[in-house]
C-alpha positions in Angstrom: 16.7 30.1 -8.4 20.0 28.7 -8.2 20.5 24.7 -8.5 22.5 22.2 -10.5 21.9 18.8 -11.6 24.8 15.8 -11.9 23.7 12.3 -13.1 25.4 8.9 -12.5 25.5 6.5 -15.1 22.1 5.1 -14.8 20.4 8.5 -14.8 20.0 9.1 -11.0 19.7 13.1 -10.2 21.6 14.8 -7.7 20.7 18.2 -7.3 22.7 20.7 -5.6 21.7 23.9 -4.9 22.7 27.7 -3.0 20.0 27.4 -0.3 17.0 25.4 0.8 14.4 26.7 -1.4 16.7 26.9 -4.5 17.3 23.3 -3.5 13.3 22.4 -3.5 12.9 24.4 -6.6 15.5 22.3 -8.5 13.6 18.8 -6.9 10.8 19.8 -8.5 12.6 20.9 -11.8 14.7 17.8 -12.4 11.1 15.2 -11.2 8.9 17.2 -13.7 11.4 16.8 -16.3 12.3 13.0 -15.2 8.7 12.1 -14.6 6.5 13.9 -16.9 3.5 11.6 -17.5 3.6 10.5 -13.7 3.3 14.2 -11.6 0.7 15.0 -14.4 -1.5 12.1 -14.0 -1.2 12.1 -10.2 -1.8 15.8 -10.3 -5.0 15.1 -12.1 -6.0 12.3 -9.7 -5.5 14.9 -7.0 -7.5 16.8 -8.6 -10.1 14.4 -8.9 -9.7 15.2 -12.8 -8.7 12.3 -14.3 -11.3 11.4 -16.6 -11.2 15.0 -17.7 -7.9 13.5 -19.2 -8.3 10.2 -19.9 -12.2 9.8 -20.3 -14.1 6.7 -18.6 -11.0 5.4 -17.3 -11.1 7.9 -15.1 -14.7 8.5 -13.5 -14.3 5.7 -10.9 -11.3 7.5 -9.3 -12.5 11.2 -9.5 -15.9 10.1 -7.8 -13.9 8.1 -4.7 -11.6 11.2 -4.7 -14.6 13.9 -5.1 -16.4 11.5 -2.1 -13.4 11.1 0.3 -12.9 14.9 -0.4 -9.2 14.6 -1.0 -8.8 18.2 -2.9 -10.8 19.9 -0.3 -8.2 18.1 2.5 -5.0 19.1 0.4 -6.3 22.7 0.0 -6.8 22.8 3.9 -3.7 21.4 4.9 -1.9 23.7 2.1 -3.3 26.7 4.3 -2.6 25.6 7.6 1.3 25.2 7.0 3.9 27.3 8.5 4.9 30.0 6.6 8.3 28.2 5.8 7.0 25.3 5.3 4.4 26.8 2.6 7.2 29.0 1.1 9.7 25.3 1.0 6.4 23.8 -1.1 5.6 26.6 -3.1 9.7 26.5 -4.5 9.0 23.0 -5.1 5.4 23.6 -6.9 7.2 26.4 -9.0 10.0 24.0 -10.1 7.9 21.3 -11.0 5.8 23.9 -13.0 8.9 25.5 -14.5 10.0 21.7 -15.9 7.0 20.8 -17.1 7.1 23.7 -19.0 10.2 23.2 -20.5 10.1 19.7 -20.8 8.7 17.9 -24.0 5.3 16.1 -24.3 5.0 12.8 -22.9 4.5 10.2 -25.3 1.3 8.9 -22.8 -0.3 12.1 -23.9 0.3 11.5 -27.5 -1.1 8.4 -27.1 -4.2 9.8 -25.4 -4.6 12.2 -28.1 -4.1 9.7 -31.0 -7.1 7.7 -28.9 -9.4 10.0 -27.6 -8.7 12.9 -30.1 -8.4 16.5 -29.2 -5.4 17.5 -27.1 -5.0 16.7 -23.6 -5.7 19.6 -21.6 -3.5 21.0 -18.8 -2.7 24.0 -16.7 -0.1 25.0 -14.1 0.0 23.2 -10.9 -1.8 24.8 -8.2 0.3 25.2 -5.1 -1.7 22.9 -2.9 -0.7 19.8 -5.5 2.5 18.5 -3.7 0.3 17.1 -0.5 -2.5 16.4 -2.9 -0.2 14.1 -4.6 0.9 12.9 -1.1 -2.9 12.5 -0.4 -3.2 10.3 -3.5 -0.4 8.2 -2.5 -2.1 7.2 0.6 -5.8 7.9 0.7 -6.7 3.7 -0.1 -3.4 2.6 1.3 -5.1 2.6 5.2 -7.1 -0.1 6.2 -10.6 1.2 5.7 -11.7 -0.7 2.2 -10.6 -3.2 4.5 -13.7 -2.4 7.1 -15.7 -2.0 4.1 -15.6 -5.5 2.7 -15.5 -6.5 6.6 -18.6 -5.3 6.9 -19.5 -6.5 3.3 -18.7 -9.7 4.2 -21.4 -10.1 7.5 -23.9 -8.2 5.8 -23.6 -10.9 2.9 -23.1 -13.8 5.1 -26.5 -12.7 7.5 -28.7 -12.5 3.7 -27.0 -15.3 2.3 -29.3 -18.2 4.1 -26.7 -20.6 4.5 -26.7 -21.9 8.0 -23.2 -22.5 8.2 -22.3 -18.8 7.5 -25.1 -17.1 9.4 -23.9 -18.7 12.3 -20.3 -17.8 12.1 -19.6 -14.9 14.5 -19.0 -12.0 12.8 -15.8 -11.6 13.9 -14.8 -14.7 13.4 -15.9 -14.7 10.3 -13.9 -11.7 9.2 -10.7 -13.0 10.7 -11.1 -15.9 8.7 -10.7 -14.1 5.1 -7.6 -12.4 7.1 -6.3 -15.1 8.7 -2.5 -14.1 8.2 -1.8 -11.3 5.8 -1.7 -7.8 5.2 -3.7 -7.6 2.4 -3.2 -6.2 -1.0 -2.2 -2.8 0.2 0.5 -2.5 2.9 3.5 -4.0 3.5 7.1 -3.6 3.6 10.4 -5.2 5.4 13.1 -3.2 7.4 16.1 -4.1 9.3 18.7 -2.6 11.3 21.8 -4.2 12.5 24.0 -2.6 15.2 27.2 -1.7 14.4 28.1 -4.8 16.9 27.0 -7.2 13.8 28.6 -5.1 11.1 32.1 -5.5 9.0 32.5 -1.7 9.8 31.4 -1.6 13.1 28.9 1.3 12.2 25.4 0.6 12.0 23.4 -0.6 8.9 20.0 -0.4 7.8 18.0 -2.2 5.3 15.0 -3.2 3.4 12.3 -2.7 0.9 8.5 -1.1 0.3 6.0 -3.4 -0.7 3.3 -1.7 -2.7 1.3 -2.2 -6.4 3.8 -2.3 -9.2 3.5 0.8 -11.1 5.3 2.0 -14.2 6.9 4.3 -13.9 7.8 3.3 -10.1 6.2 4.8 -7.1 9.9 6.0 -5.8 12.3 8.4 -7.5 16.3 8.0 -6.3 17.3 11.2 -5.9 20.1 13.2 -4.1 19.6 16.6 -2.0 22.7 18.7 -1.6 22.9 22.4 -0.4 24.7 24.1 2.5 22.4 23.1 5.3 22.1 19.2 4.2 23.2 16.9 1.5 20.5 14.2 1.7 20.1 11.1 -0.8 17.2 8.4 -0.7 13.6 7.7 -2.2 11.5 10.4 -3.2 7.7 10.6 -3.9 7.3 11.7 -7.8 5.6 15.1 -7.2 6.8 15.2 -3.3 9.0 17.5 -2.1 12.0 15.7 0.7 12.7 12.3 1.6 9.8 11.4 3.6 10.3 7.5 3.9 13.7 6.7 3.4 16.6 8.5 3.6 20.5 8.8 4.2 21.6 12.3 5.7 25.4 10.9 6.1 25.6 10.8 10.0 21.8 10.0 10.0 19.8 7.6 8.5 16.0 5.7 8.2 13.4 3.7 6.6 10.3 2.5 7.4 7.3 0.1 7.0 3.7 0.4 7.1 2.3 -0.3 11.3 -0.5 -2.2 9.5 -2.5 0.3 11.7 -6.0 1.0 12.2 -6.0 4.9 11.7 -9.2 5.9 9.4 -12.5 4.2 10.9 -15.5 3.9 9.1 -18.6 4.8 10.7 -22.3 3.7 9.8 -24.1 6.6 9.5 -28.2 6.9 9.2 -28.6 9.9 7.2 -32.3 11.6 6.4 -33.0 14.0 4.5 -34.6 17.8 5.7 -35.8 20.5 4.5 -34.4 22.4 0.6 -32.6 19.7 -0.1 -30.2 19.1 3.0 -29.1 15.8 4.9 -28.9 15.5 8.5 -27.2 12.2 10.0 -27.9 10.8 13.2 -25.4 11.3 16.1 -24.8 10.5 19.9 -26.9 13.7 20.5 -29.4 13.0 17.7 -29.9 14.6 14.1 -27.3 16.8 13.2 -26.5 18.8 10.0 -24.4 17.5 7.3 -22.6 19.4 5.1 -23.3 18.9 1.1 -21.5 19.8 -1.7 -21.7 18.9 -5.7 -18.6 18.4 -7.5 -18.6 18.6 -11.4 -16.9 15.7 -13.3 -15.6 16.5 -16.7 -14.9 13.3 -18.9 -13.2 13.7 -21.8 -15.3 12.4 -24.7 -18.1 10.9 -22.6 -21.1 13.2 -20.7 -20.1 15.4 -17.4 -21.5 14.1 -13.8 -22.2 15.7 -11.0 -21.0 14.1 -7.7 -23.6 14.8 -4.9 -20.7 15.0 -1.7 -21.8 14.4 2.1 -20.0 14.7 4.9 -20.9 14.4 8.5 -19.3 15.3 11.9 -17.5 11.7 11.3 -16.0 12.2 7.8 -16.8 11.9 4.4 -19.7 9.6 3.5 -17.7 7.3 1.2 -20.8 4.6 0.6 -24.3 5.7 -0.4 -27.5 3.4 0.3 -31.1 3.7 0.0 -33.9 5.2 2.3 -34.4 2.4 5.2 -38.3 2.3 5.1 -37.9 1.7 0.6 -39.4 4.1 -0.6 -39.7 8.0 -1.6 -41.5 10.2 0.0 -42.6 8.6 2.9 -42.5 10.5 6.3 -38.9 10.7 7.9 -40.2 10.5 11.0 -42.4 7.6 9.8 -42.5 4.0 10.9 -41.2 1.1 8.5 -37.8 -0.5 7.4 -37.0 -2.3 5.0 -34.3 -5.7 5.2 -31.0 -4.9 4.7 -29.1 -4.4 1.8 -32.8 -4.4 -0.2 -31.3 -3.8 -3.2 -28.8 -1.9 -5.2 -29.2 1.6 -7.2 -28.8 2.0 -10.7 -25.1 2.3 -11.7 -23.2 -0.7 -10.6 -19.7 -1.4 -10.7 -17.7 -1.9 -14.0 -15.3 -3.3 -15.5 -12.3 -4.7 -13.7 -9.7 -2.4 -12.4 -6.8 -3.3 -15.3 -7.0 -4.3 -18.6 -6.2 -7.5 -20.5 -5.5 -10.3 -17.5 -6.1 -7.7 -14.6 -9.3 -8.2 -12.9 -11.0 -6.6 -10.0 -9.5 -8.8 -7.5 -6.0 -6.6 -8.3 -5.9 -3.7 -6.2 -4.0 -0.6 -6.1 -3.2 1.1 -3.3 -4.7 4.5 -4.8 -7.4 2.8 -6.1 -6.3 3.0 -9.8 -8.5 3.7 -12.8 -11.4 1.5 -12.6 -14.3 1.6 -15.4 -17.4 3.6 -13.5 -21.0 2.0 -14.1 -23.4 5.1 -15.3 -22.9 8.0 -13.3 -25.9 8.8 -10.8 -27.1 12.4 -11.2 -27.5 14.7 -8.1 -29.4 13.6 -5.3 -29.7 9.7 -6.6 -28.5 6.9 -4.5 -25.0 6.6 -7.0 -23.1 3.7 -5.8 -25.8 1.2 -4.2 -25.6 0.2 -1.0 -23.6 -1.5 2.1 -26.7 -2.2 4.3 -26.4 -3.0 8.2 -24.0 -5.2 9.0 -25.8 -6.9 12.1 -22.1 -7.7 14.0 -20.7 -7.5 17.0 -17.9 -4.9 18.1 -15.9 -5.0 21.1 -18.3 -4.0 23.7 -20.2 -7.0 23.4 -23.6 -5.0 21.8 -25.4 -6.1 18.9 -25.1 -3.8 15.7 -28.6 -4.8 14.2 -29.8 -1.8 15.6 -32.8 -1.6 13.6 -33.9 -4.8 14.3 -33.6 -4.4 18.2 -35.2 -1.0 18.3 -31.8 0.7 19.5 -32.4 3.0 16.8 -35.4 4.8 16.0 -37.4 3.2 12.9 -37.5 6.2 10.9 -37.0 7.1 6.4 -33.9 7.3 6.3 -30.4 6.1 3.8 -28.0 3.7 5.7 -24.1 5.0 4.3 -20.7 4.8 5.6 -18.3 7.6 6.4 -14.6 7.7 6.9 -12.7 9.5 9.7 -9.3 10.2 8.2 -6.4 11.6 10.2 -5.3 14.5 7.6 -9.3 15.7 7.2 -9.7 15.9 10.7 -6.3 17.6 11.6 -6.1 19.3 8.5 -1.9 17.9 8.6 -0.3 15.8 6.6 3.2 15.7 8.3 4.3 17.7 6.1 6.0 20.2 8.6 8.4 16.9 9.5 10.4 16.6 5.8 12.0 19.8 6.4 13.5 18.9 10.0 13.8 15.6 9.0 16.3 16.5 6.3 18.3 18.0 8.6 18.6 15.3 11.0 22.1 14.7 12.0 21.2 11.4 14.8 18.8 9.1 14.9 17.0 10.8 17.8 16.9 13.7 15.6 14.9 11.6 12.7 12.6 10.5 15.8 12.1 14.1 16.4 11.8 15.0 13.1 9.1 12.4 12.6 7.2 13.6 16.2 4.9 15.4 14.3 3.9 12.6 11.4 0.2 11.8 10.5 -0.6 9.1 7.8 0.2 6.6 7.2 1.5 5.4 10.2 4.9 3.9 10.4 7.4 1.6 12.0 10.4 3.5 11.5 14.5 2.3 11.6 17.0 5.0 12.4 20.5 4.7 13.3 23.5 7.4 13.0 27.2 7.4 12.9 27.7 7.3 16.3 26.3 4.2 16.7 22.5 4.5 17.9 20.1 2.4 16.6 15.8 3.4 17.1 13.2 1.6 16.2 9.6 3.3 16.9 6.2 3.8 15.4 4.9 7.7 14.0 1.6 8.4 13.1 -2.2 9.4 14.1 -3.5 6.0 15.5 -7.7 5.8 16.3 -8.0 4.8 19.9 -9.7 1.5 19.7 -10.3 -1.8 21.6 -8.9 -4.4 18.8 -12.5 -5.6 18.1 -13.5 -2.1 17.3 -10.8 -1.9 14.7 -12.6 -4.7 12.1 -16.5 -3.4 11.5 -17.8 0.4 11.3 -18.8 1.7 14.0 -22.1 3.3 15.0 -22.4 7.1 14.4 -25.8 7.5 16.9 -23.4 5.6 20.1 -21.7 7.6 22.1 -19.5 4.7 22.7 -18.1 5.1 19.5 -18.1 8.6 19.4 -14.7 9.7 17.5 -11.5 10.1 20.0 -8.0 11.6 20.4 -5.3 9.8 18.6 -3.5 7.0 20.6 -0.2 8.0 22.1 2.8 6.2 20.9 5.5 5.1 22.7 8.5 6.4 23.1 11.7 5.0 20.6 13.4 1.7 21.5 17.4 1.6 21.6 18.6 -1.5 19.4 21.1 -3.2 20.7 21.9 -6.2 18.0 19.3 -6.4 15.5 15.6 -5.2 14.8 13.5 -6.3 12.3 10.1 -5.4 10.9 7.5 -7.1 8.3 3.8 -5.7 9.2 4.1 -8.8 11.7 1.7 -8.7 14.8 3.9 -6.8 17.5 5.5 -7.9 20.5 4.2 -5.7 22.7 0.5 -4.3 23.3 2.0 -0.7 23.0 2.7 -0.7 19.3 -0.1 -3.1 18.3 -2.1 -0.1 16.5 -4.2 -2.9 13.7 -6.2 -6.0 13.5 -4.5 -7.7 10.5 -0.9 -8.7 10.5 1.6 -10.5 8.2 2.3 -14.0 9.6 5.6 -15.1 8.3 8.2 -12.2 6.6 9.2 -11.1 9.9 10.3 -14.7 11.5 11.7 -15.8 8.6 14.0 -12.0 8.3 14.9 -12.7 12.3 16.0 -16.2 11.2 18.4 -15.1 8.3 19.7 -12.6 10.5 20.0 -15.4 13.5 21.9 -17.3 11.3 24.7 -14.8 10.1 25.3 -13.8 13.6 28.9 -16.1 13.3 30.2 -13.1 11.4 30.2 -9.4 10.5 27.9 -8.5 8.0 28.4 -5.5 5.1 25.6 -4.2 2.5 27.0 -6.8 0.2 25.2 -9.4 2.3 21.8 -7.9 1.9 21.2 -9.6 -1.1 21.0 -12.9 0.2 17.8 -11.1 2.3 16.6 -9.5 -0.2 16.2 -12.1 -2.3 15.1 -14.8 -0.1 11.8 -16.5 -1.4 10.9 -19.1 1.3 7.7 -18.9 1.9 6.1 -20.7 5.3 2.5 -20.3 4.4 3.1 -23.2 1.2 3.6 -25.3 4.6 0.6 -24.8 5.9 -1.1 -25.4 2.6 1.1 -28.6 2.1 -0.7 -29.9 5.6 -4.1 -30.4 3.7 -2.1 -32.4 0.8 -0.2 -34.7 3.3 -2.7 -37.1 4.0 -4.9 -37.2 1.2 -5.1 -41.0 -0.4 -6.7 -42.6 -2.7 -5.0 -40.8 -5.8 -3.6 -41.8 -9.4 -0.1 -42.3 -9.5 0.4 -39.1 -11.7 -1.3 -37.1 -8.7 0.6 -39.1 -5.8 3.5 -38.1 -7.8 2.6 -34.3 -7.1 2.0 -34.5 -3.8 4.9 -36.5 -3.2 6.9 -33.9 -5.0 5.5 -31.0 -2.9 5.7 -32.6 0.1 9.8 -32.8 -0.5 10.3 -29.4 -1.5 11.8 -26.7 0.3 9.0 -24.5 0.2 11.5 -22.1 -1.9 9.0 -19.9 -4.6 12.5 -19.9 -6.6 12.2 -18.9 -10.5 13.3 -21.9 -11.6 11.7 -24.1 -9.5 8.8 -26.5 -11.1 7.7 -27.4 -7.3 7.1 -23.6 -6.9 4.8 -23.9 -10.2 3.0 -27.0 -9.1 2.5 -25.1 -5.6 1.0 -22.4 -8.0 -1.2 -24.9 -9.6 -2.3 -26.3 -6.9 -3.6 -23.4 -5.2 -5.0 -22.0 -8.4 -7.0 -25.2 -8.4 -8.4 -24.9 -5.2 -9.1 -21.7 -5.0 -11.5 -21.8 -8.4 -12.9 -24.8 -6.6 -13.6 -22.9 -3.0 -14.8 -20.2 -4.8 -18.5 -22.0 -6.1 -18.8 -23.5 -2.7 -22.0 -22.1 -1.7 -20.9 -20.5 1.5 -18.0 -18.7 -0.3 -20.4 -18.0 -3.3 -23.1 -16.1 -1.1 -19.8 -13.1 -0.6 -19.9 -12.3 -4.2 -23.4 -10.7 -3.7 -23.1 -6.8 -5.1 -20.9 -4.3 -2.8 -22.2 -1.3 -3.7 -18.6 0.4 -2.4 -18.5 1.6 -6.1 -16.0 0.3 -9.0 -12.6 1.9 -6.9 -13.1 -0.8 -4.4 -13.7 -3.7 -6.7 -10.1 -5.0 -5.6 -10.9 -5.3 -2.3 -14.4 -7.3 -2.3 -12.7 -9.7 -4.8 -13.9 -12.9 -3.7 -11.3 -15.2 -5.4 -8.5 -13.0 -4.3 -9.9 -13.0 -0.8 -10.0 -17.3 -1.3 -6.6 -17.1 -2.5 -5.1 -16.1 0.7 -7.2 -17.6 3.5 -7.0 -21.3 1.5 -5.1 -23.3 4.1 -8.0 -21.8 6.8 -10.8 -22.2 4.2 -9.8 -25.9 4.1 -10.4 -26.6 7.9 -14.1 -25.5 7.5 -16.2 -28.2 7.7 -19.3 -25.9 9.5 -19.3 -24.5 6.1 -19.9 -27.1 4.7 -16.5 -27.5 2.7 -15.3 -31.4 2.7 -11.1 -30.0 2.4 -9.7 -33.8 1.4 -12.2 -34.0 -1.3 -11.5 -30.5 -2.6 -7.5 -31.5 -2.2 -8.1 -34.4 -3.9 -9.6 -33.2 -7.0 -7.0 -30.4 -7.1 -4.2 -32.8 -6.8 -5.4 -34.9 -9.8 -6.3 -31.6 -11.9 -2.6 -30.7 -11.6 -1.1 -33.7 -12.4 -3.1 -33.7 -15.8 -1.9 -30.8 -16.8 1.4 -30.6 -15.8 3.9 -30.0 -18.4 7.7 -31.0 -17.8 10.0 -28.3 -17.3 7.5 -25.7 -16.5 9.3 -23.4 -13.3 7.7 -20.5 -11.6 9.4 -17.9 -13.3 7.9 -19.1 -17.0 4.7 -17.7 -16.2 6.0 -15.6 -12.9 6.9 -12.3 -14.3 6.0 -8.2 -13.5 2.5 -7.1 -14.5 3.0 -3.1 -13.8 -0.1 -0.9 -13.9 -0.3 2.1 -15.9 -3.0 4.4 -16.7 -3.2 3.3 -19.9 -4.3 0.2 -19.5 -7.5 1.3 -19.3 -8.0 3.4 -22.2 -9.6 1.6 -25.0 -7.0 1.4 -27.8 -4.1 2.6 -26.1 -0.7 1.1 -26.2 0.8 0.7 -23.4 4.8 1.0 -22.2 6.5 -2.3 -21.4 9.1 -3.8 -19.7 11.1 -7.1 -20.1 8.8 -10.0 -18.8 12.2 -11.6 -16.8 11.6 -14.9 -14.7 10.8 -13.8 -11.3 11.4 -16.1 -7.9 9.2 -15.0 -4.7 5.6 -14.4 -4.0 3.1 -12.4 -1.8 4.4 -13.2 1.7 7.9 -13.6 0.8 10.8 -11.3 1.7 11.3 -11.2 -1.9 8.0 -9.7 -2.6 6.3 -10.4 -6.0 2.8 -10.7 -5.5 0.3 -12.7 -7.1 -3.7 -13.6 -7.1 -4.0 -17.4 -6.6 -7.0 -18.1 -9.0 -6.4 -14.9 -11.2 -2.9 -14.7 -12.4 0.4 -16.3 -11.9 2.2 -12.8 -12.9 3.3 -9.9 -10.3 1.4 -7.2 -9.8 2.8 -6.2 -6.5 5.9 -6.4 -4.9 9.4 -5.0 -3.7 8.7 -0.9 -5.0 12.3 -0.1 -4.3 15.7 -2.0 -2.4 17.9 0.0 0.0 20.8 -0.8 2.4 22.1 1.7 4.2 25.9 1.9 5.6 26.1 4.4 8.9 30.0 4.1 8.4 30.1 5.1 4.5 27.5 6.2 2.3 29.4 5.4 -0.5 29.0 1.6 0.8 24.7 1.9 0.3 23.1 0.7 -2.1 19.6 0.8 -3.4 17.4 0.2 -6.5 14.1 0.4 -8.3 11.9 -1.8 -10.7 12.5 -0.1 -13.8 14.6 3.1 -13.8 15.0 6.7 -13.0 13.5 8.0 -16.0 9.4 7.5 -17.1 9.6 7.9 -20.3 9.7 4.8 -22.3 11.7 6.5 -24.8 14.6 7.3 -22.6 17.2 4.9 -21.7 17.0 4.8 -18.5 13.3 4.1 -18.4 14.0 0.2 -17.7 18.0 -0.2 -17.3 17.5 -1.2 -13.1 15.2 -3.8 -14.2 17.3 -6.8 -14.8 19.3 -6.5 -11.6 15.9 -5.6 -9.1 14.0 -9.1 -11.0 17.2 -10.6 -9.4 16.8 -9.5 -5.9 20.4 -7.1 -6.3 20.5 -3.7 -5.8 22.9 -1.0 -7.7 26.0 0.9 -6.2 25.0 4.4 -4.9 27.2 7.0 -6.4 28.5 10.0 -3.6 31.3 11.2 -5.3 30.6 14.7 -7.2 33.8 14.0 -9.4 32.3 10.3 -10.7 28.7 12.0 -11.8 28.5 14.1 -15.1 27.0 17.4 -15.0 23.7 18.2 -16.8 23.6 21.1 -19.4 20.4 23.1 -18.0 18.4 25.5 -20.6 18.9 28.9 -21.1 17.8 30.6 -17.8 17.1 27.5 -15.6 19.8 26.9 -12.2 21.1 30.6 -12.7 
């Protein structure tokens, strides 16, 4: 197909083609060449075949991928595409296959072969692979793992025997551990300025998405040009188009996560039927359950079979044990075991990442956690998430076995997940081509009217001056209280509903900021847990600059802002502490005089990090908190969502007030200040220990050498605008943060700016592997080059691009 490739000085590919399909082919080709290892591993994830290539390190992901039926969902969505969209995806896939065939073997594949022996198997991408890659990028990005965590918290509290913990209202309890954060799986900043606020007189958009810092990077800078459109932006390697961030010349767009309750978790009651079949208790009685078997090959290990069940609500992701606690009893017989009465063989394996990465650090995808012993088909593979007994928004008691609302039958407790792409066989790919053709802000809104998941808040603008703010996606229509805990599969009031209707785009005449905050209007309230500080800080910074017109160069101050309001909430507990030694009192006074900026060169920021680390270590030993560390039974791929130390680190300020849980806040703060003072080192700064900790697949493969990038000092933290997230008490290194930065100027696209954490290439041997890391570490961006005569043509292999 006819295409050509040009590069700027940083290796950013600019692909130009004779028509749209040739351009899709060219995008696939250049992506496979630039990100060979990345597109291979993401394809293996999409197929549930990671363990076949990386060994035991891939088992946990493969199990959850098959349980969630991700490969089947991607194939269904591909089959449902319209003819033109399918042909476009096919062209991209053909380009990927051609690019892989002409690329050299990645250094990581050579490393796998060295460590594991043999040759890493590979075969051409299947036609549906781009949809699978997109699904993998977002399958665990939704709120359903948090709902599983909430479920576990309520169950563990009831079983703990701790009188204070068991007495807390279930909804209040889960909110206590999600009091002010958007958690480890979502986030972003985005803002838009009307032309009345800019130096050019045209709108200006900017922002940065926050995700796990993966190496190679999550996003790919790229330009796509053909006679129908000329668009630059940030792509997902392995996915055609520019779904999240793009500038088409006269129109531009960007997104943040709406933190919406979209994927729903259901409590399921399962029982065996005849001939190995299963049934689930639904609103109208027992229903058939679809059952399949997925076979997982493990490089260097024994294969395993995953028993896959799907109810009328969705795939069963967590399996339990029979309610009556014994095999062989009559399925309609009496008796029930207490909630959570045991965990089947095959518990969680080691933490999600190697080295200092523990189970507290979670990538959105679920990562490459090592599995425990694989259970055979028909076994209860990963334990139990038992009856939570929690109240829901309609005021009913969830402990239905105890109250008699649920028949006492020989059954298995389980959790299923209802996901929008699975329900509708739709990943929103029909939006991608119209989005590339958008010429106005309203075109962007129209293109995204069919968006599915993840649910996003969108800012869009055009060269005529229109700025819009709106939501896009399919949202579960539930009462806010019913977004926190699993719904009851057998309750008609909890039956699946049509997706919630979203509001019309809002016209912006001054400025708008989105940062996963609690929405100002009910129609945009789709979730339950929102970020507390970034949006307020963003609006304050924009307001401070209202006295002068702003341009792209002014955005670096906002991208790089390190003020953390959450530190003030924590230091409220420090202010009243007395009875300290002189050294500890000096630490207290320094922190109270501090400006709350997590700057890399700040010694006070380092002291604050030490204080919260010491407090976290102390609080996790409290009996009420330690009880939450009981086995969760959801399987090792979900370990990070259940990491008590990480949850405590997010909720320190709130927990220190909970005398009802037996927590003596002042005593803990006093002891922590003394501990910090005793180990304080003169000249220590936040940036000395706050460096990037990128995730890499090879980190879980024993004996493998992992590519690295320079350990540059970083400012910021989890909920600062300059997001460089840590896990207090686990590591001060940044495992999560801004995976791209972007500034779109609608007056002149050539004045726009962008940047990624590492570089355009995924090859550690390339000069463009990490040549953007230094500006990223400084919260800077680089020039967007648009003039073709400033770009260098790339010679293509014979027969390619013709």
